[in-house]
Backbone as ProteinMPNN parsed JSONL, in Angstrom:
{"seq_chain_A": "XXXXXXXXXXXXXXXXXXXXXXXXXXXXXXXXXXXXXXXXXXXXXXXXXXXXXXXXXXXXXXXXXXXXXXXXXXXXXXXXXXXXXXXXXXXXXXXXXXXXXXXXXXXXXXXXXXXXXXXXXXXXXXXXXXXXXXXXXXXXXXXXXXXXXXXXXXXXXXXXXXXXXXXXXXXXXXXXXXXXXXXXXXXXXXXXXXXXXXXXXXXXXXXXXXXXXXXXXXXXXXX", "coords_chain_A": {"N_chain_A": [[12.264, 12.766, -15.859], [9.524, 12.94, -13.674], [8.685, 11.283, -12.073], [10.245, 8.107, -11.076], [10.479, 4.633, -10.635], [12.361, 2.35, -9.47], [13.674, -0.745, -10.096], [11.895, -1.977, -7.902], [10.625, -3.176, -4.992], [8.202, -3.924, -2.671], [7.494, -5.422, 0.015], [5.47, -7.229, 2.776], [5.61, -8.241, 5.814], [4.165, -10.303, 7.544], [4.094, -12.532, 9.591], [6.55, -14.334, 11.049], [6.711, -16.54, 9.051], [5.086, -15.877, 6.824], [5.077, -13.95, 4.09], [3.895, -11.158, 2.281], [4.014, -10.022, -0.965], [3.759, -6.952, -1.895], [4.522, -5.116, -4.31], [6.423, -6.276, -7.214], [9.766, -5.917, -8.083], [9.241, -3.877, -9.829], [9.477, -1.609, -12.494], [9.144, 2.07, -13.539], [8.161, 5.052, -15.342], [7.1, 8.113, -15.103], [6.253, 10.806, -16.754], [6.66, 14.523, -16.204], [3.698, 16.188, -15.993], [2.211, 14.171, -16.955], [-0.806, 12.499, -16.936], [-1.43, 9.808, -15.393], [-3.101, 6.361, -15.387], [-3.418, 3.906, -12.998], [-4.267, 0.742, -13.476], [-6.409, -1.843, -11.949], [-6.993, -4.694, -10.003], [-8.53, -4.791, -6.587], [-6.007, -5.068, -4.382], [-3.633, -5.232, -5.915], [-1.697, -3.83, -6.114], [-1.701, -1.33, -6.856], [-2.194, 0.647, -5.206], [-0.265, 0.67, -3.248], [1.915, 1.635, -4.97], [1.203, 4.326, -5.024], [1.466, 5.108, -2.161], [4.256, 4.753, -2.003], [5.192, 6.512, -3.751], [4.191, 8.874, -2.462], [5.76, 8.887, -0.105], [4.806, 7.217, 1.854], [5.007, 4.945, 2.635], [8.045, 2.589, 2.431], [10.517, 1.556, -0.188], [10.849, -2.004, 0.274], [13.181, -2.89, -1.448], [15.032, -1.575, -4.176], [14.61, 1.903, -5.75], [13.047, 4.941, -5.419], [12.398, 7.841, -7.138], [11.892, 11.104, -7.254], [11.267, 13.985, -8.989], [14.087, 14.34, -9.532], [15.073, 13.77, -6.815], [16.172, 11.413, -4.584], [13.582, 9.796, -3.057], [13.007, 7.768, -1.523], [15.014, 7.218, 0.192], [14.779, 9.307, 2.103], [14.882, 10.543, 5.609], [12.291, 10.752, 7.942], [11.321, 13.279, 8.909], [11.872, 14.583, 6.812], [10.649, 13.208, 4.724], [8.189, 14.259, 5.327], [8.439, 17.03, 4.969], [8.748, 16.956, 2.19], [6.152, 15.862, 1.294], [4.505, 18.006, 2.166], [5.358, 19.879, 0.708], [5.343, 19.084, -2.202], [3.184, 16.972, -2.773], [-0.119, 16.633, -3.617], [-3.067, 15.145, -2.32], [-5.822, 13.195, -3.052], [-8.377, 11.599, -1.738], [-10.064, 8.282, -1.432], [-12.657, 8.73, 0.409], [-12.611, 11.35, 1.019], [-11.735, 12.564, 3.629], [-11.885, 14.845, 4.843], [-12.711, 17.111, 7.468], [-15.295, 16.805, 9.549], [-16.331, 18.827, 11.224], [-15.322, 21.141, 10.708], [-15.145, 24.006, 9.039], [-15.814, 25.048, 5.472], [-13.726, 26.635, 4.561], [-11.669, 26.087, 6.627], [-11.021, 23.577, 6.356], [-9.701, 23.477, 3.841], [-7.386, 25.079, 3.947], [-6.181, 23.853, 5.905], [-3.39, 22.168, 5.003], [-1.553, 23.873, 4.865], [-1.153, 24.843, 7.151], [1.437, 23.566, 8.723], [3.386, 25.194, 7.316], [2.835, 27.911, 8.209], [2.062, 30.328, 7.026], [1.833, 34.0, 5.991], [-1.217, 35.869, 7.007], [-2.032, 37.273, 4.429], [-1.061, 35.71, 2.483], [-2.04, 33.07, 2.641], [-4.588, 33.725, 2.475], [-4.902, 34.548, -0.179], [-4.205, 31.94, -1.407], [-6.242, 30.303, -0.671], [-8.346, 31.834, -1.59], [-8.083, 31.756, -4.468], [-8.265, 28.64, -4.721], [-10.716, 28.139, -4.077], [-12.516, 29.642, -5.825], [-11.583, 28.436, -8.461], [-12.519, 25.765, -7.937], [-15.239, 26.261, -7.672], [-16.347, 26.703, -5.251], [-16.563, 28.934, -3.124], [-18.745, 30.105, -2.457], [-19.587, 28.555, -0.36], [-17.874, 29.035, 1.853], [-18.213, 29.286, 4.648], [-19.711, 27.127, 5.451], [-20.152, 24.39, 7.541], [-18.516, 21.251, 6.718], [-19.905, 19.143, 7.176], [-22.418, 19.778, 6.441], [-22.548, 19.791, 3.78], [-23.228, 18.565, 0.136], [-22.586, 15.695, -1.356], [-21.178, 16.112, -3.856], [-20.13, 18.681, -3.352], [-18.381, 18.539, -1.099], [-16.648, 16.809, -2.471], [-15.612, 18.841, -4.047], [-14.459, 20.396, -2.227], [-12.374, 18.65, -0.951], [-10.543, 18.409, -3.37], [-9.958, 21.237, -3.755], [-8.497, 21.348, -1.53], [-6.449, 19.617, -1.975], [-5.106, 20.843, -3.861], [-4.13, 23.573, -2.612], [-1.703, 24.101, -2.091], [-0.254, 23.871, -4.218], [0.858, 21.651, -5.413], [3.376, 19.764, -7.253], [2.544, 17.375, -8.112], [-0.2, 15.448, -8.138], [-2.037, 12.712, -6.49], [-4.232, 10.168, -6.653], [-6.216, 8.017, -4.806], [-8.664, 5.751, -5.923], [-10.561, 7.535, -6.349], [-13.469, 7.914, -7.517], [-14.696, 5.979, -6.461], [-16.825, 5.999, -4.454], [-18.733, 7.941, -5.952], [-21.579, 8.891, -7.686], [-22.455, 8.515, -11.299], [-22.738, 11.063, -12.125], [-21.33, 12.946, -10.3], [-18.652, 11.74, -10.643], [-18.248, 12.433, -13.5], [-18.134, 15.159, -12.804], [-15.983, 15.056, -11.426], [-13.691, 14.375, -13.392], [-14.059, 16.474, -14.919], [-12.814, 18.384, -13.054], [-10.435, 17.263, -12.799], [-9.302, 18.109, -15.439], [-8.941, 20.81, -15.341], [-6.55, 20.823, -13.45], [-4.794, 19.181, -14.807], [-4.636, 21.094, -16.939], [-3.169, 22.881, -15.504], [-0.665, 21.874, -15.726], [-0.186, 19.874, -13.855], [1.466, 16.911, -12.523], [-0.29, 13.908, -12.257], [-1.567, 11.052, -10.781], [-3.541, 8.374, -10.949], [-5.001, 5.745, -8.966], [-7.09, 3.3, -9.746], [-10.075, 1.3, -10.546], [-12.121, 2.141, -12.098], [-13.813, 1.673, -14.93], [-14.583, 4.05, -16.073], [-12.415, 5.862, -16.512], [-11.312, 4.572, -18.442], [-11.363, 5.34, -21.32], [-10.81, 7.72, -21.665], [-9.843, 10.847, -23.502], [-8.322, 12.659, -21.827], [-6.519, 11.101, -20.435], [-2.941, 10.142, -20.245], [-1.819, 7.753, -20.272], [-2.458, 4.325, -19.463], [-1.713, 1.993, -16.993], [-1.37, -1.358, -16.521], [-1.623, -3.127, -13.377], [-0.983, -6.115, -12.028], [-1.13, -8.467, -9.658], [1.096, -7.325, -8.071], [2.959, -6.821, -10.382], [3.72, -4.959, -13.239], [1.735, -5.242, -15.885]], "CA_chain_A": [[11.133, 12.187, -15.565], [9.034, 13.296, -12.917], [8.274, 10.197, -11.124], [10.667, 6.938, -11.451], [10.286, 3.631, -9.329], [13.751, 1.537, -10.363], [13.766, -2.35, -9.653], [11.214, -1.276, -6.758], [10.007, -4.289, -4.686], [7.686, -4.275, -1.399], [6.93, -6.591, 0.873], [5.118, -6.775, 3.95], [5.743, -9.35, 6.657], [2.801, -10.546, 8.681], [4.477, -13.123, 10.781], [7.786, -15.372, 10.503], [6.337, -17.699, 8.004], [4.344, -15.124, 6.166], [5.41, -12.418, 4.0], [2.983, -11.031, 1.184], [4.651, -9.307, -1.741], [2.825, -6.033, -2.725], [5.116, -4.909, -5.437], [7.696, -7.253, -7.327], [10.48, -5.355, -8.979], [8.725, -2.913, -10.773], [10.227, -0.112, -13.262], [7.731, 2.582, -14.138], [8.454, 6.336, -15.255], [6.062, 9.087, -15.469], [6.577, 12.321, -17.08], [5.876, 15.886, -15.866], [2.315, 16.679, -16.671], [1.244, 13.338, -17.464], [-1.757, 11.952, -16.207], [-1.726, 8.243, -15.309], [-4.078, 5.791, -14.491], [-2.807, 2.734, -12.338], [-5.566, 0.151, -13.235], [-6.188, -3.156, -11.313], [-8.239, -5.117, -8.832], [-7.976, -4.541, -5.017], [-4.861, -5.89, -4.015], [-2.875, -5.694, -7.174], [-0.205, -3.114, -5.728], [-1.635, 0.335, -7.248], [-2.078, 1.688, -4.088], [1.104, 0.502, -2.851], [2.604, 2.599, -5.953], [1.003, 5.771, -4.702], [2.184, 5.369, -0.979], [5.647, 5.094, -2.538], [5.688, 7.926, -4.219], [3.872, 9.895, -1.399], [6.866, 8.379, 0.867], [3.983, 7.059, 3.318], [5.728, 3.885, 2.903], [9.277, 2.985, 1.656], [10.355, 0.254, -0.647], [11.84, -3.006, 0.575], [14.499, -2.589, -2.22], [14.63, -0.45, -5.212], [14.699, 3.391, -5.576], [11.968, 5.864, -5.884], [12.73, 9.046, -7.295], [10.867, 12.132, -7.549], [11.771, 15.496, -9.35], [15.402, 14.117, -9.299], [15.125, 13.606, -5.44], [15.892, 10.3, -4.032], [12.554, 10.188, -1.885], [13.023, 6.577, -0.672], [15.763, 7.139, 0.989], [14.274, 10.457, 2.967], [14.382, 10.549, 6.787], [11.063, 10.972, 8.369], [10.942, 14.615, 9.084], [12.244, 15.095, 5.573], [9.479, 12.938, 3.839], [6.987, 14.731, 5.502], [8.265, 18.188, 4.197], [8.187, 16.511, 0.832], [4.763, 15.769, 0.974], [3.917, 19.016, 2.494], [5.544, 20.731, -0.592], [5.272, 18.465, -3.602], [2.245, 16.079, -3.356], [-1.479, 16.652, -3.221], [-3.646, 13.947, -2.012], [-7.266, 13.338, -3.155], [-9.137, 10.181, -0.954], [-11.541, 7.884, -1.963], [-13.867, 9.265, 1.342], [-12.468, 12.747, 1.052], [-11.004, 12.518, 4.534], [-12.127, 16.028, 5.457], [-12.973, 16.868, 9.02], [-16.782, 17.403, 9.601], [-16.634, 19.86, 12.331], [-14.7, 22.403, 10.405], [-16.074, 24.575, 7.84], [-15.091, 24.58, 4.245], [-12.305, 27.321, 4.225], [-10.818, 25.664, 7.596], [-10.506, 22.149, 5.661], [-9.062, 23.749, 2.668], [-6.416, 25.776, 4.578], [-5.026, 22.588, 6.811], [-2.531, 21.756, 4.577], [-0.885, 25.316, 4.967], [-0.689, 25.056, 8.883], [2.638, 23.642, 9.09], [4.293, 26.308, 6.912], [2.463, 29.244, 8.807], [2.263, 31.568, 5.993], [1.235, 35.255, 6.609], [-2.638, 35.931, 6.344], [-2.432, 37.587, 3.088], [-0.737, 34.958, 1.564], [-2.873, 32.028, 2.873], [-6.078, 34.233, 1.885], [-4.709, 34.761, -1.62], [-4.087, 30.668, -1.736], [-7.472, 30.07, -0.355], [-9.231, 32.368, -2.514], [-7.719, 30.917, -5.75], [-8.93, 27.44, -5.135], [-12.486, 28.007, -3.855], [-13.0, 30.101, -7.219], [-11.295, 27.803, -9.338], [-13.463, 24.703, -8.017], [-16.541, 26.636, -7.636], [-16.869, 26.459, -3.668], [-16.269, 29.971, -2.599], [-19.99, 30.575, -2.053], [-19.79, 27.784, 0.783], [-16.705, 28.939, 2.508], [-18.202, 29.625, 5.924], [-20.389, 26.269, 5.793], [-19.458, 23.318, 8.035], [-18.557, 20.445, 5.977], [-20.974, 18.329, 7.307], [-23.554, 20.13, 5.93], [-22.556, 19.721, 2.32], [-23.521, 17.428, -0.251], [-21.268, 14.947, -1.827], [-20.278, 16.888, -4.677], [-19.446, 20.095, -2.745], [-17.412, 17.849, -0.283], [-15.578, 16.347, -3.426], [-14.742, 20.232, -4.598], [-13.554, 20.852, -1.091], [-11.309, 17.569, -0.989], [-9.616, 18.88, -4.455], [-9.398, 22.248, -3.358], [-7.514, 21.175, -0.53], [-5.221, 19.083, -2.46], [-4.2, 21.972, -4.804], [-3.988, 24.822, -2.05], [-0.226, 24.267, -2.102], [0.179, 24.369, -5.44], [1.883, 20.785, -5.647], [3.881, 19.451, -8.22], [2.226, 15.974, -8.13], [-1.31, 15.112, -7.361], [-2.235, 11.572, -6.288], [-5.759, 10.128, -5.807], [-6.81, 6.842, -4.95], [-9.826, 5.17, -5.954], [-11.343, 9.128, -6.297], [-14.526, 7.889, -7.601], [-15.566, 4.763, -5.855], [-17.931, 6.37, -3.824], [-19.797, 8.762, -6.248], [-22.491, 8.604, -8.991], [-21.989, 8.887, -12.434], [-22.563, 12.477, -12.5], [-20.136, 13.189, -9.544], [-17.578, 11.312, -11.564], [-17.897, 13.378, -14.53], [-17.957, 16.552, -12.397], [-14.444, 14.988, -10.951], [-13.118, 14.7, -14.502], [-13.91, 18.111, -15.303], [-11.852, 19.147, -12.148], [-8.746, 16.923, -13.423], [-8.724, 18.845, -16.383], [-8.263, 22.251, -14.695], [-5.458, 20.222, -12.762], [-3.865, 19.047, -15.755], [-4.005, 22.066, -17.922], [-1.802, 23.81, -14.995], [0.601, 21.234, -15.785], [0.267, 18.945, -12.724], [1.514, 15.358, -12.538], [-1.572, 13.496, -12.105], [-1.37, 9.557, -10.702], [-4.861, 7.873, -10.166], [-5.347, 4.265, -8.842], [-8.634, 3.059, -9.979], [-10.714, 0.291, -11.065], [-13.359, 2.306, -12.569], [-13.908, 1.898, -16.272], [-14.921, 5.442, -16.817], [-10.937, 6.513, -16.937], [-10.339, 3.758, -19.575], [-11.678, 5.829, -22.5], [-10.683, 9.69, -21.595], [-8.667, 11.882, -24.222], [-7.553, 13.144, -20.784], [-5.604, 10.332, -19.515], [-1.914, 9.74, -21.15], [-1.331, 6.42, -20.314], [-3.128, 3.415, -18.528], [-0.826, 1.031, -16.542], [-2.229, -2.625, -15.394], [-1.207, -3.777, -12.388], [-1.686, -7.376, -11.683], [-0.298, -9.212, -9.013], [2.509, -6.905, -7.842], [3.483, -6.836, -11.381], [3.176, -4.243, -14.477], [1.284, -6.286, -17.2]], "C_chain_A": [[10.701, 12.877, -14.352], [9.198, 12.229, -11.53], [9.302, 8.807, -11.812], [10.604, 5.885, -10.44], [11.224, 2.678, -10.343], [13.734, 0.311, -9.573], [12.894, -2.038, -8.142], [10.34, -2.517, -6.333], [9.407, -3.741, -3.281], [7.121, -5.043, -0.942], [6.673, -6.492, 2.421], [5.273, -8.066, 4.962], [4.817, -9.61, 7.928], [2.945, -11.548, 9.686], [6.054, -13.802, 10.127], [7.775, -16.099, 9.22], [5.564, -17.121, 6.913], [4.323, -13.946, 5.413], [4.444, -12.164, 2.492], [3.852, -9.685, 0.355], [3.817, -8.255, -2.592], [3.132, -5.315, -4.201], [6.559, -5.912, -5.748], [8.532, -6.64, -8.277], [9.913, -4.771, -10.308], [9.445, -1.734, -11.075], [9.034, 0.532, -13.49], [8.686, 4.28, -13.993], [7.254, 7.04, -15.588], [6.433, 10.572, -15.682], [5.908, 13.459, -16.303], [4.882, 16.14, -16.725], [1.594, 15.663, -17.091], [0.204, 13.192, -16.579], [-2.063, 10.469, -16.54], [-2.473, 7.668, -14.89], [-3.517, 4.578, -14.303], [-4.031, 1.955, -12.471], [-5.263, -1.471, -12.778], [-7.25, -3.375, -10.088], [-7.746, -4.557, -7.498], [-6.979, -5.407, -5.126], [-3.863, -5.995, -4.831], [-1.706, -4.925, -6.994], [-0.417, -1.749, -6.211], [-1.704, 1.207, -6.104], [-0.912, 1.696, -3.073], [2.141, 1.577, -3.66], [2.546, 4.187, -5.337], [1.638, 6.014, -3.193], [3.64, 5.293, -1.011], [6.151, 6.23, -3.146], [5.24, 9.293, -3.45], [5.11, 9.671, -0.247], [5.987, 7.973, 2.419], [4.501, 5.674, 3.538], [7.01, 3.584, 2.073], [9.535, 1.639, 1.383], [11.023, -0.836, 0.198], [13.027, -3.307, -0.141], [14.143, -2.017, -3.483], [14.66, 0.894, -4.87], [13.34, 3.946, -6.067], [12.239, 7.116, -5.836], [11.871, 9.977, -7.921], [11.568, 13.584, -7.999], [13.225, 15.548, -9.255], [15.806, 13.869, -7.979], [15.021, 12.106, -5.244], [14.868, 9.738, -2.868], [12.624, 9.101, -1.17], [14.088, 6.614, 0.198], [15.724, 8.503, 2.423], [14.01, 9.964, 4.263], [12.847, 10.829, 7.018], [10.392, 12.508, 7.962], [11.271, 15.089, 7.667], [11.169, 14.923, 4.37], [8.293, 13.746, 4.296], [6.972, 16.272, 5.28], [8.135, 17.953, 2.63], [6.947, 16.51, 0.338], [4.128, 17.127, 1.073], [4.297, 20.045, 0.937], [5.129, 19.978, -2.003], [3.977, 17.6, -3.972], [0.775, 16.675, -3.089], [-2.327, 15.501, -3.225], [-5.119, 14.283, -2.133], [-7.612, 11.502, -2.543], [-10.096, 10.043, -1.631], [-12.688, 8.616, -0.925], [-13.506, 10.764, 1.711], [-11.758, 12.876, 2.164], [-11.034, 14.14, 4.873], [-12.903, 16.002, 7.156], [-14.311, 17.764, 9.386], [-17.297, 18.679, 10.28], [-16.119, 21.329, 12.033], [-15.638, 23.235, 9.231], [-15.307, 24.677, 6.373], [-13.399, 25.347, 4.071], [-11.306, 26.671, 5.32], [-10.182, 24.722, 7.016], [-9.459, 22.621, 4.675], [-7.662, 24.263, 3.32], [-5.526, 24.643, 5.561], [-3.665, 22.299, 6.103], [-1.262, 23.099, 4.638], [-0.312, 25.21, 6.367], [0.826, 24.677, 9.17], [3.587, 24.829, 8.362], [4.298, 27.747, 7.434], [2.726, 30.293, 8.008], [1.385, 32.713, 6.755], [-0.504, 35.024, 6.044], [-2.811, 36.101, 5.224], [-2.171, 36.595, 1.995], [-1.612, 33.756, 1.779], [-4.183, 32.665, 2.347], [-6.031, 34.222, 0.517], [-4.938, 33.032, -2.232], [-5.829, 29.934, -1.757], [-8.494, 30.495, -1.56], [-9.32, 31.769, -3.865], [-8.357, 29.619, -5.963], [-10.037, 27.266, -4.92], [-13.017, 28.56, -5.258], [-12.73, 28.94, -8.355], [-11.958, 26.231, -9.286], [-14.827, 24.786, -7.602], [-16.955, 26.343, -6.068], [-16.714, 27.647, -2.814], [-17.75, 30.261, -1.929], [-20.584, 29.688, -0.753], [-18.763, 28.039, 1.438], [-16.928, 28.831, 3.889], [-19.185, 28.156, 6.456], [-19.612, 25.091, 6.384], [-19.785, 22.087, 6.99], [-19.628, 19.378, 6.144], [-22.173, 18.257, 6.759], [-23.503, 20.22, 4.341], [-22.642, 18.539, 1.588], [-22.291, 16.549, -0.748], [-20.449, 15.238, -2.873], [-19.51, 17.961, -4.478], [-18.439, 19.715, -1.779], [-16.316, 17.142, -1.218], [-14.752, 17.632, -4.067], [-14.08, 20.625, -3.453], [-11.955, 20.001, -1.114], [-10.073, 18.167, -2.276], [-9.195, 20.364, -4.324], [-8.277, 22.228, -2.329], [-6.368, 20.564, -0.983], [-4.341, 19.905, -3.186], [-3.915, 23.222, -4.097], [-2.386, 25.309, -2.199], [0.493, 24.278, -3.055], [1.155, 23.107, -5.42], [2.197, 20.294, -6.988], [2.76, 17.978, -8.696], [0.508, 15.837, -7.481], [-1.791, 13.638, -7.21], [-3.606, 11.359, -5.752], [-6.204, 8.416, -6.026], [-8.332, 6.347, -4.764], [-11.013, 6.386, -5.714], [-12.953, 8.816, -6.66], [-15.551, 6.828, -7.336], [-16.711, 4.982, -5.334], [-19.153, 7.213, -4.616], [-20.676, 8.081, -7.424], [-21.875, 8.953, -10.074], [-21.742, 10.407, -12.746], [-21.623, 13.104, -11.667], [-18.99, 12.651, -10.341], [-17.189, 11.761, -12.604], [-17.567, 14.788, -13.977], [-16.26, 16.267, -12.089], [-13.661, 14.938, -12.31], [-13.028, 15.855, -15.119], [-12.816, 18.721, -14.595], [-10.527, 18.756, -12.467], [-8.529, 17.856, -14.218], [-8.262, 20.344, -16.122], [-6.809, 21.776, -14.188], [-4.401, 20.036, -13.897], [-3.5, 20.018, -16.571], [-3.004, 23.098, -17.25], [-0.608, 23.003, -14.896], [1.07, 20.176, -14.63], [0.611, 17.54, -13.393], [0.771, 14.576, -12.175], [-1.376, 11.861, -12.339], [-2.942, 8.837, -10.055], [-4.703, 6.201, -10.253], [-7.005, 4.167, -8.689], [-9.044, 1.81, -10.58], [-11.967, 0.506, -11.854], [-13.143, 2.662, -14.086], [-14.295, 3.337, -17.106], [-13.688, 6.228, -17.306], [-10.811, 5.843, -18.373], [-10.49, 4.386, -21.141], [-11.495, 7.548, -22.835], [-9.731, 10.247, -22.54], [-8.036, 12.172, -23.009], [-6.195, 12.695, -20.076], [-4.413, 10.021, -20.652], [-1.562, 8.27, -21.314], [-2.23, 5.615, -18.9], [-2.021, 2.46, -18.299], [-1.381, -0.11, -15.984], [-1.025, -3.129, -14.403], [-1.472, -4.955, -12.001], [-0.633, -7.824, -10.513], [1.016, -8.74, -8.557], [3.55, -6.343, -9.074], [3.021, -5.556, -12.597], [3.029, -4.953, -15.376], [1.81, -5.711, -18.394]], "O_chain_A": [[11.617, 13.536, -13.86], [9.672, 12.406, -10.408], [9.114, 8.512, -12.993], [10.681, 6.279, -9.276], [10.999, 2.353, -11.509], [13.783, 0.405, -8.347], [13.666, -1.86, -7.2], [9.455, -2.924, -7.085], [10.21, -3.032, -2.674], [6.1, -5.472, -1.479], [7.4, -5.875, 3.199], [4.805, -9.065, 4.417], [4.885, -9.107, 9.049], [2.132, -11.593, 10.609], [6.477, -13.707, 8.975], [8.743, -16.207, 8.468], [5.339, -17.888, 5.977], [3.712, -12.959, 5.825], [4.38, -13.091, 1.686], [4.225, -8.648, 0.902], [3.301, -8.513, -3.68], [2.274, -5.019, -5.033], [7.442, -6.221, -4.947], [8.129, -6.751, -9.436], [10.102, -5.122, -11.473], [9.944, -0.972, -10.246], [7.981, -0.088, -13.638], [9.466, 4.65, -13.116], [6.429, 6.532, -16.348], [6.848, 11.335, -14.81], [4.777, 13.357, -15.829], [5.014, 16.298, -17.938], [0.479, 15.866, -17.572], [0.269, 13.727, -15.472], [-2.669, 10.001, -17.503], [-2.909, 8.123, -13.832], [-3.066, 4.02, -15.304], [-4.953, 2.285, -11.724], [-4.288, -2.153, -13.091], [-7.997, -2.606, -9.483], [-6.683, -3.947, -7.379], [-7.014, -6.397, -5.856], [-3.058, -6.888, -4.567], [-0.697, -5.237, -7.626], [0.501, -0.941, -6.071], [-1.298, 2.369, -6.098], [-0.694, 2.584, -2.249], [3.006, 2.225, -3.072], [3.472, 4.987, -5.211], [2.284, 7.046, -3.008], [4.268, 5.76, -0.061], [7.26, 6.757, -3.062], [5.685, 10.422, -3.655], [5.222, 10.619, 0.529], [6.289, 8.248, 3.581], [4.418, 5.236, 4.685], [7.151, 4.241, 1.041], [9.165, 0.693, 2.078], [11.905, -0.383, 0.928], [13.912, -3.945, 0.429], [12.963, -1.988, -3.831], [14.739, 1.151, -3.668], [12.674, 3.445, -6.973], [12.36, 7.679, -4.748], [11.215, 9.742, -8.935], [12.368, 14.154, -7.258], [13.74, 16.62, -8.938], [17.023, 13.719, -7.868], [14.017, 11.504, -5.623], [15.343, 9.271, -1.833], [12.3, 9.278, 0.005], [13.963, 5.828, 1.137], [16.463, 8.548, 3.407], [13.136, 9.107, 4.396], [12.232, 11.175, 6.01], [9.494, 12.842, 7.189], [10.806, 16.201, 7.415], [10.825, 15.72, 3.497], [7.371, 13.855, 3.487], [5.909, 16.891, 5.336], [7.472, 18.712, 1.923], [6.597, 16.988, -0.741], [3.301, 17.466, 0.227], [3.495, 20.751, 0.326], [4.504, 20.649, -2.826], [3.641, 17.45, -5.146], [0.726, 17.306, -2.033], [-2.29, 14.82, -4.25], [-5.661, 15.249, -1.595], [-7.083, 10.477, -2.974], [-10.822, 10.833, -2.234], [-13.661, 9.095, -1.507], [-14.086, 11.323, 2.642], [-10.739, 13.486, 1.841], [-9.941, 14.6, 5.202], [-13.45, 15.074, 7.752], [-14.389, 18.989, 9.484], [-18.295, 19.354, 10.026], [-16.312, 22.347, 12.697], [-16.717, 22.876, 8.76], [-14.131, 24.319, 6.319], [-12.344, 24.866, 3.657], [-10.116, 26.678, 5.005], [-8.951, 24.736, 6.99], [-8.341, 22.109, 4.737], [-6.729, 23.526, 3.002], [-4.325, 24.748, 5.814], [-2.733, 22.198, 6.901], [-0.083, 22.871, 4.368], [0.86, 25.469, 6.642], [1.465, 25.475, 9.855], [4.521, 25.294, 9.015], [5.195, 28.579, 7.299], [3.585, 31.129, 8.292], [0.588, 32.576, 7.683], [-0.927, 34.342, 5.111], [-3.608, 35.366, 4.64], [-2.763, 36.538, 0.917], [-1.998, 33.381, 0.672], [-4.876, 31.886, 1.692], [-7.057, 33.904, -0.084], [-5.627, 32.789, -3.224], [-6.376, 29.27, -2.637], [-9.205, 29.763, -2.249], [-10.367, 31.348, -4.359], [-8.912, 29.335, -7.025], [-10.603, 26.306, -5.443], [-13.925, 27.937, -5.808], [-13.659, 28.586, -9.082], [-11.973, 25.526, -10.295], [-15.525, 23.832, -7.256], [-17.981, 25.699, -5.85], [-16.73, 27.379, -1.612], [-17.75, 30.678, -0.77], [-21.66, 29.922, -0.203], [-18.406, 26.954, 1.896], [-16.011, 28.329, 4.538], [-19.412, 28.023, 7.658], [-18.545, 24.759, 5.869], [-20.898, 21.882, 6.505], [-20.136, 18.83, 5.166], [-22.881, 17.268, 6.563], [-24.444, 20.728, 3.731], [-22.251, 17.491, 2.103], [-21.127, 16.828, -0.459], [-19.291, 14.834, -2.976], [-18.501, 18.265, -5.114], [-17.562, 20.553, -1.572], [-15.193, 16.921, -0.766], [-13.598, 17.569, -4.49], [-13.036, 21.251, -3.634], [-10.828, 20.48, -1.237], [-8.88, 18.295, -2.004], [-8.101, 20.694, -4.782], [-7.314, 22.995, -2.331], [-5.288, 20.881, -0.486], [-3.115, 19.792, -3.203], [-3.437, 24.101, -4.814], [-1.952, 26.45, -2.362], [1.683, 24.593, -3.025], [2.345, 23.42, -5.41], [1.335, 20.387, -7.861], [2.351, 17.908, -9.854], [0.237, 16.191, -6.333], [-2.009, 13.293, -8.372], [-4.13, 11.97, -4.821], [-6.432, 7.805, -7.07], [-9.027, 6.496, -3.759], [-12.064, 6.242, -5.089], [-13.751, 9.522, -6.044], [-16.714, 6.715, -7.726], [-17.668, 4.272, -5.642], [-20.297, 7.245, -4.162], [-20.47, 6.982, -7.94], [-20.847, 9.628, -10.023], [-20.824, 10.875, -13.42], [-20.945, 13.938, -12.267], [-18.282, 13.582, -10.724], [-16.002, 11.679, -12.917], [-16.81, 15.53, -14.603], [-15.396, 17.075, -12.432], [-12.722, 15.73, -12.232], [-12.059, 16.228, -15.78], [-11.981, 19.43, -15.156], [-9.578, 19.541, -12.469], [-7.593, 18.606, -13.937], [-7.315, 20.89, -16.689], [-5.87, 22.457, -14.597], [-3.326, 20.636, -13.911], [-2.352, 20.075, -17.01], [-2.268, 23.884, -17.847], [0.336, 23.292, -14.161], [2.207, 19.737, -14.451], [0.186, 17.126, -14.471], [1.338, 14.2, -11.15], [-1.139, 11.329, -13.423], [-3.283, 8.854, -8.872], [-4.391, 5.543, -11.246], [-7.816, 4.682, -7.919], [-8.152, 1.234, -11.204], [-12.727, -0.382, -12.239], [-12.5, 3.635, -14.481], [-14.292, 3.59, -18.311], [-13.738, 7.046, -18.224], [-10.303, 6.437, -19.324], [-9.795, 3.943, -22.055], [-11.85, 8.28, -23.758], [-8.57, 10.007, -22.208], [-6.848, 11.867, -23.11], [-5.289, 13.3, -19.503], [-4.743, 9.7, -21.794], [-1.104, 7.743, -22.328], [-2.531, 6.081, -17.801], [-1.371, 2.08, -19.273], [-1.932, 0.051, -14.895], [0.142, -3.418, -14.665], [-2.555, -4.927, -11.416], [0.557, -7.508, -10.544], [1.99, -9.491, -8.582], [4.574, -5.68, -8.906], [1.812, -5.348, -12.706], [4.03, -5.457, -15.885], [1.627, -6.264, -19.478]]}, "name": "protein", "num_of_chains": 1, "seq": "XXXXXXXXXXXXXXXXXXXXXXXXXXXXXXXXXXXXXXXXXXXXXXXXXXXXXXXXXXXXXXXXXXXXXXXXXXXXXXXXXXXXXXXXXXXXXXXXXXXXXXXXXXXXXXXXXXXXXXXXXXXXXXXXXXXXXXXXXXXXXXXXXXXXXXXXXXXXXXXXXXXXXXXXXXXXXXXXXXXXXXXXXXXXXXXXXXXXXXXXXXXXXXXXXXXXXXXXXXXXXXX"}
């Protein structure tokens, strides 16, 4: 399995007398190369699952195992390395830096690894061509259309060639055309064998041949 959550619970203590259970003793297995949609209303726990996979948070109890590694036990500095090497993020609002150019935004995930110039350029050129944004490489991100920003965000998520792509409500701010464009770009990632986990309540994802499984999350439990 690429991703396993085993008897995993996540609680948040708001104060002494008030604890929220975001995930309640769930078990989840995701195979390598699968595209899995986590379906549920806001607050159901689906974004918490993404956070646990990316080790942005750690479980209160239980384990998270990714590619044979017990990532839920990683110290913070090793968790950062793991995210750098294995996880590509696609955010709801892109999280691009508007004052940087397209190529500067895409290269950001490479900065901690300090690759040589030729290696960085090869990775940059590959993803810009793949996601049809090379012609805008010197344009400031703030001057791009929504669809172009989306392509930059996906190219940035893919520039490190991670094993896993996670996307949190990726179509929430998109019109139907841009949502369909996003799905076309997912096909590229899936064809490369990426394991993709998407948290969404967008009905567009419910009848796609591209999707291997839909898992419904309700009140912190898998339905």
